[in-house]
C-alpha positions in Angstrom: 92.6 -50.8 -34.2 91.5 -54.4 -33.8 94.5 -55.8 -35.6 96.7 -54.2 -33.0 95.0 -55.8 -30.0 97.4 -57.8 -27.8 96.8 -60.9 -25.8 98.6 -61.1 -22.5 100.1 -64.6 -21.9 100.6 -65.6 -18.2 102.1 -68.8 -16.8 100.9 -69.6 -13.3 101.8 -72.7 -11.3 101.7 -73.9 -7.7 98.9 -74.0 -5.1 95.7 -72.0 -5.8 96.9 -68.9 -3.9 100.2 -68.9 -5.9 98.3 -69.3 -9.2 96.1 -66.3 -8.4 99.0 -64.2 -7.1 100.9 -64.8 -10.4 97.8 -63.9 -12.4 97.2 -60.7 -10.4 100.8 -59.6 -10.3 101.1 -59.9 -14.1 98.0 -57.8 -14.7 98.2 -55.4 -11.7 98.2 -52.2 -13.7 95.4 -53.1 -16.2 93.2 -54.6 -13.5 93.4 -51.5 -11.3 92.7 -49.4 -14.4 89.7 -51.6 -15.3 88.3 -51.3 -11.7 88.6 -47.5 -12.0 86.9 -47.4 -15.4 83.3 -46.8 -14.4 83.5 -49.7 -11.9 84.7 -52.4 -14.4 82.7 -50.5 -17.1 79.5 -51.7 -15.4 78.2 -48.1 -15.3 78.8 -47.7 -19.0 76.5 -50.6 -19.8 74.0 -50.6 -17.0 71.1 -48.4 -15.8 70.8 -47.2 -13.1 74.5 -47.0 -12.1 75.8 -49.1 -9.3 78.4 -48.4 -6.6 80.9 -50.7 -4.9 79.3 -50.2 -1.5 75.9 -51.1 -2.8 77.3 -54.3 -4.4 79.0 -55.6 -1.2 76.0 -57.7 0.0 75.7 -59.3 -3.5 79.4 -60.0 -3.7 79.3 -61.6 -0.2 76.5 -63.9 -1.2 78.2 -65.1 -4.3 81.5 -65.4 -2.5 80.0 -67.7 0.1 78.5 -69.9 -2.6 81.9 -70.2 -4.4 83.7 -70.9 -1.2 81.3 -73.8 -0.5 81.4 -75.3 -4.0 85.0 -74.7 -5.1 87.2 -73.6 -2.2 90.3 -73.8 -4.3 89.0 -71.2 -6.7 88.0 -69.0 -3.8 91.6 -69.2 -2.6 92.8 -68.3 -6.1 90.7 -65.2 -6.0 92.4 -64.3 -2.7 95.7 -64.7 -4.4 94.6 -62.6 -7.3 93.8 -59.7 -5.0 97.1 -60.0 -3.3 99.1 -60.1 -6.5 97.3 -57.2 -8.1 97.3 -55.1 -5.0 93.5 -54.7 -4.9 90.9 -55.5 -2.3 89.4 -59.0 -2.1 85.9 -57.6 -2.8 87.3 -56.0 -6.0 88.9 -59.3 -7.0 85.5 -60.9 -6.5 83.8 -58.2 -8.6 86.0 -59.1 -11.5 84.6 -62.7 -11.3 81.0 -61.6 -10.8 80.7 -58.8 -13.3 78.4 -60.7 -15.7 76.3 -62.1 -12.9 75.8 -58.5 -11.6 74.7 -57.4 -15.0 72.1 -60.1 -15.1 70.1 -60.3 -18.3 68.1 -57.6 -20.0 65.2 -58.2 -22.4 66.5 -55.6 -24.9 67.5 -55.9 -28.6 70.9 -57.4 -29.2 72.7 -58.7 -32.2 74.8 -61.6 -30.8 76.2 -63.5 -27.9 78.5 -66.2 -29.2 78.2 -68.9 -31.9 79.8 -72.2 -30.8 80.4 -75.5 -32.6 82.3 -78.7 -32.1 83.3 -81.8 -34.0 84.5 -85.1 -32.6 87.5 -86.9 -34.0 85.1 -89.4 -35.7 83.4 -86.5 -37.5 86.7 -84.7 -38.3 89.0 -87.4 -39.5 90.8 -87.6 -36.2 90.9 -83.8 -35.8 88.4 -82.9 -33.1 87.7 -79.2 -32.8 85.7 -76.7 -30.7 85.4 -73.2 -32.1 83.4 -70.1 -31.3 83.0 -66.4 -31.4 82.9 -64.5 -28.2 80.3 -61.7 -28.3 80.3 -59.4 -25.3 79.5 -55.8 -24.5 81.9 -53.5 -22.7 84.6 -53.4 -25.4 86.5 -56.1 -23.5 88.9 -57.0 -26.3 91.5 -54.7 -24.7 91.6 -57.1 -21.6 92.1 -60.5 -23.2 94.6 -62.9 -21.5 95.6 -66.5 -21.9 96.5 -68.3 -18.7 98.5 -71.5 -18.6 97.6 -73.2 -15.3 99.7 -76.0 -13.6 98.5 -76.9 -10.2 100.8 -78.5 -7.6 100.1 -82.2 -7.3 98.4 -82.5 -10.6 99.8 -83.5 -14.0 96.9 -81.9 -15.7 97.5 -78.4 -17.2 95.1 -76.0 -18.8 95.1 -73.2 -21.3 92.3 -70.8 -20.3 91.1 -67.7 -22.1 90.3 -64.9 -19.7 89.0 -61.3 -19.6 90.1 -58.7 -17.0 91.1 -61.0 -14.2 88.5 -63.8 -14.6 89.9 -67.1 -13.4 88.3 -68.8 -16.4 86.1 -68.3 -19.4 86.8 -71.1 -21.9 89.7 -73.4 -22.6 91.3 -76.8 -23.0 93.3 -79.1 -20.8 96.2 -81.5 -21.3 93.8 -84.5 -21.1 92.2 -83.4 -24.4 89.0 -81.7 -23.0 87.8 -78.5 -24.5 84.9 -76.4 -23.2 83.2 -73.4 -24.7 79.9 -71.6 -23.9 76.9 -69.6 -25.0 74.6 -67.3 -23.1 71.0 -68.5 -22.9 68.4 -66.6 -20.9 66.0 -68.2 -18.5 65.2 -69.0 -14.9 66.2 -67.1 -11.8 69.8 -65.8 -11.7 70.9 -66.1 -8.1 74.0 -66.4 -5.9 75.9 -69.5 -6.9 78.9 -70.6 -8.9 79.3 -68.4 -11.9 79.4 -70.5 -15.1 82.8 -68.9 -16.1 84.3 -70.3 -12.8 82.5 -73.6 -13.3 84.2 -74.0 -16.7 87.6 -73.4 -15.0 86.7 -75.9 -12.3 85.8 -78.5 -15.0 89.1 -78.0 -16.8 91.0 -78.4 -13.5 89.0 -81.5 -12.5 87.9 -83.5 -15.6 89.8 -85.4 -18.2 86.9 -86.1 -20.6 83.4 -85.0 -21.6 81.9 -87.8 -19.5 83.8 -86.8 -16.4 83.0 -83.1 -16.9 79.2 -83.8 -17.2 79.2 -85.8 -14.0 80.9 -83.0 -12.1 78.6 -80.4 -13.7 75.5 -82.1 -12.5 76.4 -81.3 -8.9 77.5 -77.7 -9.3 75.2 -75.0 -7.9 75.4 -72.8 -11.0 74.3 -69.1 -10.6 72.8 -68.5 -14.0 71.6 -70.0 -17.3 74.2 -71.0 -19.9 75.0 -73.6 -22.5 78.3 -75.3 -22.2 79.8 -77.0 -25.3 82.2 -79.8 -24.5 84.5 -81.8 -26.8 87.1 -84.4 -26.4 88.6 -86.7 -29.1 85.6 -89.1 -28.9 82.6 -87.1 -27.8 80.9 -83.8 -28.3 77.9 -82.5 -26.3 76.2 -79.4 -25.2 74.7 -79.0 -21.7 71.9 -76.5 -21.3 71.5 -75.1 -17.8 68.3 -73.7 -16.5 68.0 -73.1 -12.8 68.8 -76.4 -11.1 68.0 -78.4 -14.3 70.5 -79.7 -16.9 69.8 -81.1 -20.4 72.5 -82.8 -22.4 72.6 -83.4 -26.1 75.3 -85.4 -27.9 76.3 -85.3 -31.5 79.3 -85.9 -33.6 78.9 -82.4 -34.9 77.2 -79.8 -32.7 76.3 -76.1 -33.2 74.7 -73.8 -30.6 73.9 -70.1 -30.4 71.7 -68.2 -27.8 68.3 -69.9 -27.6 67.5 -73.1 -25.8 67.4 -76.1 -28.2 66.1 -78.8 -25.9 62.3 -79.0 -26.0 62.1 -79.2 -22.2 63.7 -75.8 -21.9 62.4 -74.0 -25.0 59.1 -72.8 -23.3 61.2 -71.1 -20.5 63.4 -69.1 -23.0 63.5 -65.4 -22.0 65.4 -64.3 -25.2 63.7 -61.2 -26.8 62.5 -61.4 -30.4 65.4 -59.4 -31.8 68.0 -61.5 -30.1 66.2 -64.7 -31.1 66.1 -63.7 -34.7 69.9 -63.1 -34.6 70.4 -66.4 -32.8 68.4 -68.3 -35.4 70.3 -66.7 -38.2 73.7 -67.5 -36.6 72.6 -71.1 -35.9 71.6 -71.6 -39.5 74.8 -70.0 -40.8 77.0 -71.9 -38.4 75.4 -75.3 -39.2 75.7 -74.6 -43.0 79.2 -73.3 -42.7 80.4 -76.2 -40.6 78.8 -78.7 -43.1 80.9 -77.0 -45.8 84.2 -77.3 -44.0 86.3 -80.3 -44.8 86.6 -82.7 -41.8 90.4 -82.0 -41.5 90.0 -78.2 -41.8 92.8 -76.3 -40.2 92.4 -73.4 -37.7 92.5 -70.7 -40.4 89.6 -72.4 -42.3 87.6 -72.3 -39.1 88.5 -68.6 -38.6 87.3 -67.9 -42.1 83.9 -69.2 -41.0 83.9 -67.4 -37.7 84.8 -64.1 -39.5 81.8 -64.1 -41.7 78.5 -62.4 -41.1 76.1 -63.1 -39.4 78.4 -65.2 -37.2 80.8 -62.3 -36.7 78.9 -59.5 -35.0 80.3 -56.1 -36.0 81.2 -53.1 -33.8 78.3 -50.6 -34.0 80.1 -48.1 -31.9 77.9 -48.6 -28.8 79.7 -50.0 -25.7 76.4 -51.3 -24.4 75.9 -53.6 -27.4 77.4 -57.1 -27.8 80.0 -57.5 -30.6 82.5 -60.1 -31.4 85.5 -59.3 -29.2 87.4 -62.6 -30.0 87.2 -65.8 -31.9 88.7 -69.1 -30.7 89.6 -72.4 -32.3 90.6 -75.2 -30.0 92.1 -78.6 -31.0 91.9 -80.6 -27.9 93.8 -83.7 -29.2 96.8 -81.5 -30.0 96.6 -79.2 -26.9 96.2 -76.1 -29.1 94.3 -72.9 -28.4 94.1 -70.5 -31.3 92.8 -67.0 -30.7 92.0 -63.9 -32.9 91.4 -60.9 -30.7 88.7 -58.4 -31.6 87.0 -58.7 -35.0 88.5 -61.9 -36.3 88.3 -60.7 -39.9 90.8 -57.9 -39.0 93.2 -59.6 -36.6 96.0 -62.2 -36.7 95.9 -65.6 -35.1 97.8 -66.2 -31.8 98.5 -69.8 -31.1 99.1 -71.4 -27.7 100.2 -75.0 -27.3 100.4 -77.3 -24.3 103.4 -79.5 -24.7 102.0 -83.0 -24.2 103.4 -85.3 -21.6 105.2 -82.6 -19.6 104.6 -81.9 -15.9 105.6 -78.3 -16.0 104.0 -75.4 -18.0 105.3 -75.3 -21.5 102.8 -73.4 -23.6 104.4 -71.8 -26.7 102.6 -68.7 -28.1 103.1 -67.9 -31.7 101.6 -65.4 -34.1 100.4 -66.1 -37.6 100.3 -63.3 -40.1 
């Protein structure tokens, strides 16, 4: 089944409301179906179950934080609701699903393996690649959005799940951003990290600019962001209101804190930590073994191997690899394999450099 998974490609341009409207209109039927599927599948992965009415105060608190921090994204959520024909609270629930789930100290087998190489470490071929490990069987709701805002020459290619305004991606200035879940601190109403990544891709043209913006964002929960441009690669670990940045020509991260300041606050359970350590070791060794100028298919071969690729164990509550991504920021390329990457074909999306209008070109490799 994985090999047949499709990726919906959506071009959206204009002001924030128009971008959201185009996104929602393109996905109106699947988004309404997802909302009706045990409330975005939350009640298939959470105990005890939740209801929309019970979530309204939480949604309102997060919404207020996003409006204050990134009003353009809040306006885009309003457009998403109008385009999809759903309520605004429902559109916000799509953005907040992971925050509402919170984090549970239960056994898990994976939650993303991410790595990056700068151009200096990759013979002029900078790359950011990762698996995406999620529960909820979300590989049937993958989209790629091409975003072109009015008044800006910057364009972005953004991977999205089920109406999210952002998850990871690249922009036309040559900035790529990926992420890992790390567990610690208090999760509270604020800017969800997925939306923060979208805001950085909209607003920053380099790793340096993105990190400066990131320092001032009121993030809702702990994460690691991996950032790469042609000259720099860095990861930024977020714990509460604190940020720790580590730079390297070649960087690998999984799901435990690496900075010594944050390691004592890590809430990852022992089973998940063992998985994270195994994947960190395998990712580091695998990246060391890849030639500097490795092409996307060579990176996918690494991302498709155990333990980096987390298999489907038939339990919707358990994380598994629902996609793998290889981004080449200097070329404006986003390569995606949906589902288990060892079983699926590569879809390639390209930003046409130097153009002011959206011109991504999706192709499929057998």
